[in-house]
C-alpha positions in Angstrom: 71.7 -10.3 47.4 75.2 -8.8 46.9 76.3 -11.8 44.9 73.4 -11.6 42.6 74.0 -7.8 41.8 77.6 -8.6 41.1 76.7 -11.3 38.6 74.2 -9.0 36.8 76.9 -6.3 36.4 79.3 -8.9 35.0 76.7 -10.1 32.5 76.1 -6.5 31.3 79.7 -5.8 30.9 80.2 -9.0 28.8 77.3 -8.1 26.5 78.6 -4.5 26.0 82.1 -5.7 25.1 80.7 -8.3 22.7 78.6 -5.8 20.8 81.5 -3.3 20.7 83.7 -6.0 19.2 81.0 -6.9 16.5 80.8 -3.3 15.4 84.5 -2.7 15.3 85.2 -5.9 13.3 85.9 -4.9 9.6 83.3 -6.4 7.2 82.5 -6.3 3.5 79.4 -7.6 1.8 78.1 -7.4 -1.8 75.0 -8.5 -3.6 74.9 -10.2 -6.1 78.3 -11.8 -6.8 77.8 -12.0 -10.6 76.1 -9.7 -13.2 75.3 -10.9 -16.7 74.7 -8.7 -19.8 73.5 -9.4 -23.3 75.5 -8.1 -26.3 73.7 -4.8 -26.4 75.1 -3.7 -23.1 73.1 -2.0 -20.3 73.2 -0.7 -16.8 72.9 -2.9 -13.7 73.2 -2.3 -10.0 74.6 -4.1 -7.0 74.7 -3.2 -3.3 77.8 -2.8 -1.2 77.9 -2.7 2.6 81.1 -2.2 4.7 82.4 -0.3 7.7 85.6 0.7 5.9 86.6 3.0 3.1 86.4 1.1 -0.2 87.4 1.4 -3.9 86.7 -0.5 -7.1 89.4 -1.9 -9.4 88.1 -2.6 -13.0 91.0 -4.9 -13.7 91.7 -3.1 -17.1 88.2 -3.8 -18.5 87.8 -0.6 -20.5 84.3 -1.7 -21.6 83.0 -1.3 -18.1 82.3 1.9 -16.1 80.9 2.4 -12.6 79.3 5.5 -11.3 81.3 5.4 -8.0 84.9 4.3 -8.0 85.4 4.7 -4.2 83.6 5.8 -1.1 83.3 5.8 2.7 81.7 2.7 4.3 78.6 2.9 6.3 78.1 0.1 8.8 74.3 0.7 9.0 73.4 1.3 5.3 74.1 -0.4 2.0 75.4 1.7 -0.9 74.1 1.2 -4.5 76.7 1.0 -7.3 75.7 1.2 -11.0 77.8 -0.7 -13.6 77.5 0.3 -17.3 78.6 -2.2 -19.9 79.2 -1.1 -23.5 77.8 -2.9 -26.5 79.9 -5.9 -27.4 81.0 -6.2 -31.0 83.4 -9.2 -30.3 83.5 -12.5 -28.7 82.0 -13.4 -25.3 83.9 -11.5 -22.5 84.2 -11.4 -18.8 85.9 -9.2 -16.2 86.5 -9.6 -12.4 85.9 -6.3 -10.6 87.5 -6.1 -7.2 86.0 -4.2 -4.3 88.9 -3.4 -2.1 89.1 -2.1 1.6 92.0 -1.8 3.8 91.6 -5.3 5.2 89.4 -7.2 2.7 88.4 -7.5 -0.9 85.6 -9.2 -2.8 85.0 -9.9 -6.5 82.2 -9.0 -8.7 82.1 -11.1 -11.9 80.8 -9.4 -15.0 80.0 -11.5 -18.1 78.7 -10.4 -21.5 77.5 -12.6 -24.4 79.1 -12.7 -27.8 78.2 -9.6 -29.8 79.9 -10.0 -33.2 77.8 -8.8 -36.0 76.3 -11.8 -37.9 76.4 -11.7 -41.7 74.0 -13.3 -44.1 74.3 -14.6 -47.6 75.7 -11.9 -49.9 74.4 -11.2 -53.4 75.0 -8.8 -56.3 72.3 -6.5 -57.7 73.2 -7.6 -61.2 75.4 -10.4 -62.8 79.1 -9.6 -63.2 79.9 -9.8 -66.9 83.2 -9.3 -68.9 83.4 -6.1 -70.9 80.3 -4.6 -69.2 80.7 -1.7 -66.8 80.1 -2.4 -63.1 78.8 1.1 -62.4 75.5 0.9 -60.6 76.1 -2.7 -59.4 76.4 -3.4 -55.7 77.6 -6.2 -53.5 74.9 -6.6 -50.9 75.7 -8.1 -47.5 72.9 -8.6 -45.0 73.7 -8.3 -41.3 72.1 -8.8 -37.9 73.2 -7.6 -34.4 74.0 -4.2 -35.8 73.3 -1.1 -33.7 76.8 0.2 -34.0 76.5 4.0 -33.4 79.4 5.2 -35.5 80.1 4.6 -39.2 82.1 1.4 -39.9 84.9 1.4 -42.4 84.7 -1.5 -44.9 87.8 -2.2 -47.0 87.7 -4.8 -49.8 90.4 -6.7 -51.6 89.7 -8.5 -54.9 91.6 -11.5 -56.2 91.1 -14.3 -58.7 91.2 -14.8 -62.4 88.1 -12.7 -63.0 89.3 -9.8 -60.8 91.2 -7.9 -63.5 89.5 -4.5 -64.1 87.3 -4.8 -61.0 87.6 -1.8 -58.6 86.1 -1.6 -55.1 86.6 1.6 -53.0 86.5 1.8 -49.3 83.2 2.7 -47.9 81.8 3.9 -44.5 78.9 1.6 -43.7 75.9 2.6 -41.6 75.2 -0.2 -39.2 73.0 1.7 -36.7 70.0 -0.5 -37.3 69.8 -3.9 -35.6 69.4 -5.6 -39.0 70.0 -4.3 -42.5 72.3 -4.5 -45.5 75.7 -3.2 -46.3 75.8 -2.0 -50.0 79.3 -1.8 -51.5 79.4 -0.2 -54.9 81.5 -1.8 -57.6 83.2 0.0 -60.5 85.5 -0.7 -63.4 85.0 -3.2 -66.3 85.9 -6.9 -65.8 88.4 -7.9 -68.4 87.6 -11.6 -68.7 85.6 -14.4 -67.3 86.8 -16.3 -64.2 86.3 -16.7 -60.5 86.6 -13.6 -58.3 87.0 -13.3 -54.5 86.0 -10.2 -52.5 87.5 -10.1 -49.1 85.7 -7.6 -46.9 87.4 -6.3 -43.7 85.3 -4.6 -41.0 85.1 -4.5 -37.2 88.2 -6.7 -37.0 86.5 -9.4 -39.1 87.0 -10.7 -42.6 84.1 -11.8 -44.8 84.9 -13.6 -47.9 82.5 -13.5 -50.9 83.1 -15.8 -53.8 81.6 -15.0 -57.2 82.1 -15.6 -60.9 82.5 -13.2 -63.8 80.3 -15.1 -66.2 80.2 -14.6 -70.0 77.4 -15.7 -72.2 78.5 -18.4 -74.5 75.5 -18.4 -76.8 76.4 -17.9 -80.4 75.6 -14.6 -82.1 72.3 -14.8 -83.6 70.9 -17.1 -80.9 67.1 -16.6 -80.9 65.7 -15.9 -77.4 62.2 -15.1 -78.5 60.3 -15.4 -81.8 56.6 -14.6 -82.4 55.3 -14.4 -86.0 51.6 -14.6 -85.0 51.1 -17.2 -87.7 48.6 -19.1 -85.4 46.2 -16.2 -85.6 43.6 -16.5 -88.4 40.6 -14.4 -87.5 39.8 -10.8 -88.6 40.4 -8.8 -91.8 43.7 -7.9 -93.3 43.7 -4.1 -93.4 47.1 -3.8 -94.9 46.3 -6.2 -97.8 42.8 -4.7 -97.9 41.3 -8.1 -98.0 38.3 -9.5 -96.0 38.7 -12.3 -93.5 36.8 -14.7 -91.4 35.6 -14.6 -87.8 33.5 -16.9 -85.6 29.8 -16.7 -85.7 29.8 -17.4 -82.0 32.2 -18.2 -79.3 31.9 -20.7 -76.5 32.2 -19.5 -73.0 34.7 -21.0 -70.5 35.1 -20.2 -66.9 38.3 -18.4 -65.8 38.3 -18.0 -62.0 34.6 -17.2 -61.9 34.5 -15.1 -65.1 33.2 -16.6 -68.4 35.6 -15.8 -71.3 35.6 -16.5 -75.0 36.9 -19.9 -76.1 37.1 -21.7 -79.5 33.9 -23.8 -80.0 34.2 -27.5 -80.7 32.4 -27.1 -84.0 33.2 -23.5 -85.1 31.0 -21.7 -87.6 32.5 -18.9 -89.6 31.4 -15.6 -91.2 33.1 -13.2 -93.5 34.3 -9.8 -92.2 35.6 -6.7 -93.7 39.3 -5.9 -93.9 39.3 -3.6 -90.9 37.3 -5.9 -88.7 38.9 -7.6 -85.6 38.8 -11.3 -85.2 38.4 -11.3 -81.4 37.6 -9.2 -78.4 40.5 -7.9 -76.3 42.7 -10.9 -75.7 43.5 -10.0 -72.1 40.1 -8.9 -70.8 37.6 -11.2 -72.6 39.4 -14.2 -74.1 40.2 -17.3 -72.1 43.9 -18.1 -71.4 43.4 -21.5 -73.0 42.6 -19.8 -76.3 45.7 -17.6 -75.9 47.7 -20.8 -75.5 46.3 -22.1 -78.8 47.5 -18.9 -80.4 51.0 -19.3 -78.9 50.6 -16.4 -76.5 51.2 -18.0 -73.2 53.3 -15.7 -70.9 52.4 -12.6 -72.9 50.6 -9.7 -71.1 48.7 -6.8 -72.4 45.5 -4.8 -72.8 43.3 -3.8 -75.8 45.0 -6.4 -78.1 42.9 -7.9 -80.9 43.3 -10.8 -83.3 44.0 -10.2 -87.0 45.2 -12.8 -89.5 49.0 -13.4 -88.9 49.4 -10.3 -86.7 47.7 -8.3 -83.9 46.0 -4.9 -83.6 46.3 -2.6 -80.5 43.7 0.0 -79.5 40.4 0.9 -80.9 38.6 4.2 -81.7 37.2 4.1 -78.2 40.1 2.7 -76.3 43.7 3.9 -76.6 45.6 2.5 -73.6 46.7 -0.7 -75.3 50.0 -2.5 -74.9 51.5 -5.9 -75.2 54.6 -7.2 -73.3 56.7 -10.1 -74.2 57.6 -12.8 -71.7 60.9 -12.3 -69.8 63.8 -13.5 -71.9 64.4 -16.4 -69.5 66.9 -18.2 -71.9 69.5 -15.6 -71.5 72.4 -16.6 -69.1 74.2 -13.6 -67.7 74.1 -10.4 -69.6 74.2 -9.9 -73.4 73.4 -7.3 -76.1 70.3 -8.4 -78.1 68.7 -7.2 -81.3 64.9 -6.7 -81.2 63.3 -6.8 -84.6 59.6 -6.3 -85.4 57.2 -5.0 -88.1 54.6 -2.3 -87.4 52.1 -0.1 -89.2 49.6 2.5 -88.2 46.0 1.8 -89.1 45.0 5.5 -89.4 46.6 8.3 -91.3 47.5 10.4 -88.3 50.5 11.0 -85.9 50.3 7.7 -84.1 53.7 6.9 -82.5 54.6 3.4 -81.3 56.5 3.3 -77.9 59.0 0.5 -77.3 60.1 0.1 -73.7 62.8 -2.2 -72.2 61.6 -3.6 -68.9 63.3 -5.5 -66.1 67.0 -5.1 -67.2 69.0 -3.4 -69.9 68.9 -0.2 -72.0 68.8 0.7 -75.6 72.3 1.4 -77.0 71.8 5.1 -76.4 71.3 4.5 -72.7 67.5 5.1 -72.7 64.9 2.5 -71.8 62.1 3.9 -74.2 62.0 4.6 -77.9 59.3 6.6 -79.7 58.9 5.5 -83.3 56.6 6.8 -86.2 55.4 3.9 -88.2 54.3 3.9 -91.8 50.5 4.1 -92.7 49.0 0.7 -93.7 52.4 -0.5 -94.8 54.7 -2.9 -92.9 57.6 -0.9 -91.4 60.4 -3.2 -90.4 62.5 -2.0 -87.5 65.3 -3.2 -85.3 66.6 -1.9 -82.0 69.7 -3.0 -79.9 69.3 -3.6 -76.1 72.5 -3.6 -74.1 72.8 -5.6 -70.9 69.7 -7.7 -71.4 69.3 -10.5 -68.8 66.8 -13.2 -68.0 64.6 -10.5 -66.4 64.4 -8.4 -69.6 61.1 -8.0 -71.4 60.0 -5.7 -74.3 56.7 -3.7 -74.2 54.9 -2.2 -77.2 52.3 0.6 -76.8 51.1 3.8 -78.5 51.8 7.4 -77.6 48.5 8.8 -76.4 48.7 12.0 -78.4 46.1 11.6 -81.0 42.6 10.2 -81.4 42.6 6.6 -82.6 46.2 5.6 -82.0 45.6 2.3 -83.6 48.6 0.2 -84.8 49.3 -3.2 -86.1 52.3 -5.4 -85.0 53.9 -8.5 -86.3 57.1 -10.6 -86.5 58.7 -9.8 -83.1 62.1 -11.5 -82.6 64.8 -11.1 -80.0 68.3 -12.5 -80.9 71.8 -12.2 -79.5 73.7 -9.2 -81.1 77.0 -9.8 -79.3 
């Protein structure tokens, strides 16, 4: 019996000293061993358990912060450490954070994906043309992976044979949105045609934009649009005070579910007085195929009526009429054009004709609208110069809505290169 008691005591002592050794042995555990972040940055947590005092060494990674740089270990409880990683605006990066105790150390790997801003295809709000001011023209650079909280300095160098006279000032760009555009204003006046290179520097990156200062090589007098309305034959001639002809009846042809007027296969005619129209409103009631026969494909308008060799706009009951030329698609680059036309008012009142530049360009006084007082029942030949016309430019004619019956006649519209 005595022997058994002695053995039991020895066993208890062995167990006690083993447990004491386990708790006294220094240990360091962390979970996980690696943290990964996207380019936007974020907060992540890991756990640390040790029975010693500890500290964190960031290894010079100034883009990482931790909420606790040191602490006292607790053998019974894990501690939670929060890592904050800043937004990455550069290449993929990593850091090895060391958790250090008096006897041990472990490594926490922190990796972050590439965060450089991605740039799209640049463009210019208008063509770059020699001898034309660049004021109001922007170089537009799309971007993604923005979200930069502070304004970004963008500096630009220009070079190349077409760069003489081109000025680009430094700008502070707003890249707070994830996607957007950087708009860089241009100024100055290009002196000549040629290639031009814009080198943009921002966020440690360079973006090269190649462009061309393009001149228009069309000869002066080049005709970009000509409409004499000579294909129009119905209606009376109010200016010549002569009667005309009109159809006895129109055929009807479907236009997207609407029946509209079309020239019959065997037309029958009647005589009409000098002030009679030869059609209904071209753009509400006449089939596009008929407009094509009259050479008016691409024109748009409202309350426009056929007369022999010219058109009439508005009626005694409707006064919102207008007609707009097709865009001057033959123009390459930017030019000054001369717009010539003939007009007359059909009533002896204060009808004014409004001429507007649409799409691009201005009149030579900087305006986009002219108000003209035509002669009464007498062709009044006018010409206007439009600066900076492009392939997007079109010309609209309408009447000022200031009188009853603002009816006017229009003929011989021509647009040609001025210089």
